[in-house]
MARMAR-886197 format. One line per field, with one value per residue (C-alpha): x, z, y; residue in one letter. Coordinates in steps of 0.5 Angstrom, whole numbers, plus 500, padded with zeros to 3 digits. Example, Ala and Ser with C-alpha at 12.3 -4.5 7.8 and 13.67 -1.06 7.14 Angstrom:
BEGIN
x 525,527
z 516,514
y 491,498
r a,s
//
This chain:
BEGIN
x 442,435,432,438,437,429,430,435,430,425,429,431,424,422,427,425,418,420,424,418,413,417,418,411,407,410,415,409,405,410,412,404,404,410,407,400,397,397,389,389,394,389,384,388,390,383,381,387,384,377,379,383,377,373,378,378,371,370,376,378,374,378,375,382,381,374,369,370,376,380,384,390,396,402,407,413,410,403,404,398,392,385,382,376,375,370,367,367,361,354,354,347,348,354,353,357,363,362,361,368,371,369,371,378,379,377,382,378
z 603,607,604,607,614,614,612,618,623,620,621,628,630,627,631,637,636,635,642,645,642,644,651,653,649,646,652,658,653,652,659,661,655,658,664,662,663,657,657,657,651,647,649,647,640,639,640,636,630,631,632,625,622,624,622,615,614,616,612,606,601,601,607,608,615,619,620,626,629,631,637,640,645,643,649,650,656,653,646,642,646,642,646,641,635,630,627,619,619,622,628,628,621,623,630,628,628,636,637,634,638,644,642,641,647,651,647,644
y 249,250,244,240,243,242,235,234,237,233,227,229,230,223,220,223,221,214,214,217,213,207,209,211,207,200,198,199,194,189,189,187,182,179,177,175,168,164,164,172,172,168,173,179,176,174,182,184,180,183,190,189,186,192,197,194,194,201,204,199,196,189,185,181,179,177,171,166,166,160,161,156,157,153,152,148,144,143,144,146,147,150,155,157,152,153,147,146,143,143,138,136,133,129,126,120,125,126,119,117,123,120,113,116,120,113,109,105
r x,x,x,x,x,x,x,x,x,x,x,x,x,x,x,x,x,x,x,x,x,x,x,x,x,x,x,x,x,x,x,x,x,x,x,x,x,x,x,x,x,x,x,x,x,x,x,x,x,x,x,x,x,x,x,x,x,x,x,x,x,x,x,x,x,x,x,x,x,x,x,x,x,x,x,x,x,x,x,x,x,x,x,x,x,x,x,x,x,x,x,x,x,x,x,x,x,x,x,x,x,x,x,x,x,x,x,x
//
């Protein structure tokens, strides 16, 4: 009977803690995020990936997150817009790639 009562107390405490956490930590952050401009949301997303990468390097033998990060914003009005994009090749070794891109952008 005591175990059942203890389990009920722990369960109630968990529910109270969850409600407190949601009200005092999660909801304020969600309100701020909802008002951020797209560029700042992209910066925040990149920072969260970097924090996750750092945490995994410190406390896990598996490095599942990390390396250079590509950042894009997708919106109804603009579609996909690259904020930060790494090249998958050395630009100095592929100068013709950039020339082709310039010609494409001019509509040639």
